[in-house]
N, C-alpha and C positions, 0 to 999 in steps of 0.2 A: 574369577579364576579362568573361565572360558576365554575372556578377553585377553588375559595375559598369555594363555597358550596360543591363541590366534596370532597375537603380535609376534611371539617367538617364531612361529611357523613361517610367517611372512618374511621375517628377517633371514631365516635359514634359506628360504627359496630365493630371495634376492641375492644372498651371498653365493649360492650354488650357481645361479644364472650368470653372475659376473665371472665366476671361475670357469664355467663352461665356455663362455665367450672368449676368454683369454686363451684357453686351450685350442680353440678353433681359429684364433687370430693371433699368431705368434708375434706380430709386430706391435701389438698393443700391450700396455702395462695394466696392472691392477688399478682400478680407480682408488684414489686415496680415501681414508676414513671420512665419514660424513658427520657433521653435527650442525644443528641450528641453534641460534642463540635465543630465539623467542619461543617460550612454551605455548602450548595450546594448539588448537586446530582451527583452520579457516572454515567458515560456513558459507561464504559468498565467493564465487569464482572470480579469478583475475580476468576472465575472458568475456567477450561478448559472444552471442550465439545466434547470429542470423540464420534462419532456416535454409537460405540459398547456399550457404557455404558447406563444404564437406566437413563432417563432424570429426573431431579427433578420436582416435581409438583409445580404449582403456589399456592399462598395462597388461591385463589378461589377454586382450585381443592381440596385442603385439606378440606376446609369448606364443600365441596359437598360430603364428604365421609359419612356423616350421623352422625357420632360420632367422630368429629375431636379432635385431641390432642390440647393441649393449646400451640400453637407454639409461643405465646408471653412470655411464661415462661420457655421453654426448650432452653438450650444453643445451639448455631447454628451448632456445629460440629457433634453432636450425630447422626443426621438423614441424613446428606447430602452425606456421602459416599466418593468416591475417586475422587472428582472433583477439588480439589484445585490446583492452579497454583504454588504458593510459600507459604511455611508455616515454621514458626520458633517455635521450642519447647524450652522454656526458663525455666529451672529447678532452683528452688531457695529454700533456707531455710529461716525461719522467726526468726529474732533476737529480735524483739520488738513486742510482740503479741498485746499489747494495741494500739500502733500506727498503726500497720498493720490493725487491725480490724476497727479502726476509719476511716482510709483512704479507706479501701475496701468499706465501706458503703457509704461514702460521695463522693468519687472521682472515684473509679474504677468500682463499680457496674453500674453506668449509661453508661459506655462504653462497658459493656459485650454485645456481639452480640447475638440476639435471632434467632430462626429458621425462624420466619416470615421475619425478616430483610434480611436474607441471600438468600431468594428465588427469589427476583427480583433485577435486576441491579440497578434500581433507588432508592431502599431502602437499598442497601448494603453500609457499611461504606465507606466514601471517602478515608480514609487512609488504614486501615486494620481492619479486623474482629478480635475480641478479645474474647477468652474464658479462663476460669480458672478451675483448678482441684486441689484437695488436696489428699495427701497420708494420711494413718491412723495416722502417727505421726504428720502430719501437723494439722489434726483436733484436736488431743490431745493438741498440742501446743496452739491452739486457744480456748481451754477450752471446747471442745466438746468430749463427751464419744463416741469414734468410735465403741465400741462394740455394742452399741444400734442399729446400722444400720443392724446388722444381717448377717455379712459375715466374717467368720473366716479367709479365705484366704486373703482378703483385709487387715484385721487387722495384719496378720502375715507378709505381704509384700512379694514381689517377690524374694528377695535375699534369704530368708529362704527356698524357694522352688526350688532352682536350681537343686537339685538332682531329684526332682519329675518330672521336665519338661525336663530333659536331658541336662541341661546347664553345662558347665565347669566354675565354678566361678573364676578360675584363669585367664580366658580370658575376664572377664567383665571389662569394664571401671570402674575405681575406684570410679567415681562419683556415681555409682549405688550400690556400696557395702554398706551393712548395711541399715539404715533407716534415713539417714541424709537429704534426699530430702523431703521437706514439701509440695511443690506444683509445679505446672507448668502452665505457660501462653502459650496458643496456639494463635499465631498471623498469619493470612492468608491474602494475598493480591496478586496483579498481579505483583508487583515489590519488590525486596529486600529492596530498599530504603524506600518504604512506610512502610515496616515492621520495619525497623530500627528507623524510625521516631516515630512510635507508641510505640516501646519499650522504646525509650529514654523518652517519655512522661510518661510512667508507672514508670520507674525508678526514674524520677524526683519527681513524686507524692509520691512514697513509701520511697524514700531515704534510710537511713541506717536501716530501719525496715526489709529489706530483704538482702540476700547475694546470688549472683549467684553461683550455683553449677556446672551447665553444660548447654550447649546449642547445639542444632542440627538444622541446616538449611536444610529444604527439598525443593525440586522443581520438578515440572513436567519436564520430559526430553524434549529436544528441537525438533522442527520441526515435522517430521512424527513419531517420537518416543513418542510424547505426549500421555500420558495414559499408556505407557509401562513401566514395571519395568526394572532393569538394565540387566537382562538376555535377555531382548528383547521381553517379552511376554505381551500382553495387560492384564491389571489387573483391577479388580473391576467389572467384568461383572455380576457375580453371587451374587447379593445382595438380601436379603429377603424383601418381601413387609411388610410394617408395617401398620396394621389397624389403621385408623384415620389419616394417613399421605400419604401413597403411592396411587396415583391415576393418570393414570390407572395402574392396575396390569398387568405385562407383562407375556406372556407364559413362564412357567418354574420357575417363582419366587415363592419360598415357602411362603405360607400364610395359617394360620389357624385362627380360631376365637380367638380374644382377644390377638393377638401377642404383643401388646405394652408392656405388663408386662414382656416379655422375655428380653426387652431392657431397660425399664424405671421402676424405683422403684415405687411401690404404684399403678401401673396401673393394668388393668385386666390381669390375668394369671401370675402376679408376685408371685412366690412361697411363698413369705413372705409378701404378700400384707397387711394383717391385723396387722402386728407387726412393720411396718416401722415407724420411728419418722416422724413428720410432715415436718421437714427440709429436709428429704430425698426424698419426693415425687417429681416425674418428673425428678429426677437425674438419673445418670447411672454410673456404674463402667467402668472405662477406663483402659484397659491393654496397656501399652506402652512397645515396644521391639525395641532395636536398633540392627537390623539384618544386619551384614556385608555380602556382596555378593562377592565371589571370581570369578569375571566374566572372566578374562583371563584363569584361570584354568578350569572353566566350559566349556568355548568354546573349549579349547584344548582337553578336554576329549571327547567332541562330535566329533571333527575332527579325533581323534585317533580311535574311535569306531563307524564308520558308520554302520547302519543296512544294511545288505547285501541282496538285492533282485535283481531279474533279470531286473527290469525295472528302477532302480534308479542309478543315478551317486553317487559317494562318498559324494559330497556336499549335495545331496538330502537325502542320508542315514543318514547323521549327523543331518540334520534338522528334519527328522522323529524321530530319537532317542530322541531329545530334546522335540518334541511335545508329544511323548508317556510318557516321564517322567512327564511332566506338565499336560497333558490331553487336551491341546489346542495348536493349531499352534500359531506362534507369532502374527498373526493378531487377535487372539481371537476366531477363528473358532474351535469348539469342535471336537476332533478327532473321537468321537463316531458317529458324523454325517458326517464327512469327513475324513475317516480313512487313506487314502493313499496320499492325496495331500491337500495343503492349499486351502481355499476357502474364499478370502477376501470379496466377496459379502455376503456370509453367516455371516461372522464375523461382518460386519457393520450393520446387521439387528437385532435390539434388540428384535424383535418379533420372531426370530428363533434361535439366537445364544445361548440361554439358555434353549431351549425347548427340553429336552431329559431326559431319566430316567435310562439308562444303561440296559434296558430290550431288549433282542433279539427277534424281532418280528417274525422271521422265525419259532420259536418253538411254538407249540400250547399251551404249558404251559411255558410261558417265563421265569419264575423264575427257572425252571429246567436247561435249557441251560445256563442261566445267571450264574450258579455256576461254569462253566468250560470254557466258551468262552471269551477269551481276545483278539480276533483278532481286534476288533474295539476300545477297550480301556483297558489297563492293570488294574487289580484290584488295583495295587499300585500307579497309577497316582495321582499326587498331588491333583487335584480337585476332584478326586473320594474318596481319603482317607479323605479329609476334608469336603466333603459333598456327602455321598454315595447314595443319592436318592433312586432308586429302589432296591438297595442292602439290604435295610431294609424294613420290612413289614410296612403297613400303620400305625399300632399302634405305632411301634418303631419310625416311622418317624413323630412323633407329634411335632417336631421342638422345643423341649425344649432346645436344644443345639445350636440354631442359634446364630450368632453374627452379628453385623453390623461393617463392616470394613471401616476405614477412613485413610488408610495408604498413604504414599507419598515417592518417592525415595529421597535419599540424596546422596551427593557427586558428583564429576564431571564424565564426560564420560571417558571411557578407553583411556589412552594415547597410542600413537604409540609405545613407548618404552615398555609399559606393554603388548600390543598385540604381539610385536615381541618376548618378552621373556616368554610369557604365565605365567607371575607372577604379582600378585597384589602388587603395591607399594603405591597406594593412596586409602584411605578408601572411600568406597561407599557401598550403600546397600538400605535397606528399613526401614523407620521409621514406624514400624508396630503399628497400633492403632486398637483396637476393643472395642466395647461397648456392655455391657450385664448387666442384673439386678442381676446376680449371677456369681462370678468369677469361681467357680467350675463347674457350669453347662455350662458355655460358654467356655472361653479360655482353662481352665485346662482340661476339659473333651475332647475337640477336640485334644489337644496336647498329652494327655496321653492315652486315650482309643482308639483313631483312628490313629493319625499321627505317634506316636512312638510305636504302637503295631504291630509287624511284622506278626501277625495272622489275622489282620483286613483288609478287611471285612471278617466276620466269615462265615463258612459253604461252603467255596470254595473248589475246587478239590485240590488246593495247600494249605496245612496248614501253609506254611511259605512264605507268599507273600512278606514280607519285609516291612521296614518302608517307610514312604513318601520319595521318592528320592530327593525332593527339600528341605523340611524343617524338615524332620525326622532326628533323631540323635541317634547314638549308641556310644556316648562319643567321637566322632571325628574319629573313626576308619573306616575300610572298611565296606561297606553295600552290602549285597547280595539281589538283587531285581529281582523277577521273572516276566515274562509276558511282558517285555519291547520289546522283539524281536518277531514280528509277523511271521517271516519266519521259526521259529523253528517248525518242524512238531510234531504231536502227536506220542506217542510211538506205537499205534496200527493203522496203516494206513487204515486197512479194517473197522475200527469202529471209525471214526473220524469226528466230526462235529465242526470244528473250535477249537478243543482242542489242547493245546500245551503241549510239554514235560515239566512237572512241575519241573523237576530236573534241568532245564537249567536256570541259573541266569546270569544277568549282574552285575558285581561287580563294585561298585563305590568306588574309592580308598580313598575318604575322604569326609568330609562335605563341600559342596560348599556354604552353608549359615552358618554363625557362629554368635551365640548370643554374643553381647558385653554388654548386661545388659538391665535392664528395671525396671519398678515399676508398682504397682497397684494404681490407683487413683480413687477418687470419684468426679464426675462432677455434682455439685448441680444445681438445677433450679435457676432462678433469685430470686424467693421468698426464696429459701433455702439459697442462699448466704446472703440475707438480715437477715435471722434468725441466721445464723452462726456468722455474724458480730455483731449481737446484743447480743450474749451470754455473 
């Protein structure tokens, strides 16, 4: 009897929370009724849980934030980050819009997983979590004017911007060429069999109204490599805090007032908050990128170019070069806090592993020395190029360009034959996913203004720092990167405080990460899906 009463109380609280949210957010609609087709409760989480990553809040912790987001209306993948064990991206086109919309509303929508459902093991779907997103052409196919959403890059599509983002379109998977992909299902679970079962159910429901264009199966790497991407580095540590969701906020997590609108349309600080259509509220733009990683070639480059110091073996010198290219050791420990050796204990502590700003404390005016001192972290390091922290002044660091990442590795481990030949023969890499409320302010800005700009961070003693050594691109050719070798002395030894010879570059012979294509999608809220299906 007590269990029944508790269940009723939980349902009442959830109902009231949704009603209170709608009252405070007049652009949003009530989430549609929920039902799940599979009885019972899950006992094993859909997620991996590396200690280095920020932990997800409970629904109770979200409610305690004071102005909680409507986690009953927001699709589950947007806010959860890099925690998934297995995930399938199923890209499709729509052949019969009328049938698809009818089935979407009556049969698919009740199975779309909300953020609330994903936060606790016993409320996670038994089989697989399901989310859905649409491209601009997909929305148009469904009778929705995609231009009203207010994002010209989303409308144009990623293929039209290959030159802008540094991609070679001839290397793209043909599935992503043009605008023929109308949507994507994201299915996450703890086993591939569960994902395949749920996908078969979706395909049975939708029948010939959709056609498969492409699929990509992602999975966390096995054993001790769980949470690490294929180059071997822990991924997903630096995620922004989202007001109304993240609780507690960890040291080093960027957070400003009203950040939900940087990620969710129609929320506070959304640059176009007043002009979004009602069906777009609580949705987010999803940038998908299939990024192939040439792991054997990357490893061979590190082996061939160990950093030469008096205290390191060649193996340690190679490990240090990789860490300085990324900005973290493979464990996830930041080199700014541990510049000469890995520190697994630091890496595993989420209260310390992201708490730094690149400012050199030894200088009474830190920003002065910060313009020339690369001994603790190169200006070009991947995590510094993509989130420059103290390299920007507080006004510029207003976080308008933050993204939420929800990526996952794809492809198998490196084979013995690949390792022996230092040549990739099996496709593997990162299924990159980011969420933002504006494609230009988020992904495009980071890729163009920071990652691919050889002069960024600006105002440093070296005006040609180089592109991001991991994901920056100069059309596939060699890349000159400065600051990677901490042993290079400064030109004036009598007047040197950690300054390096800025004319000394490490030359990367090729891109070790190659874009194989992608697309921009819109991930509607549950009420938004209902509205789209009712158009």
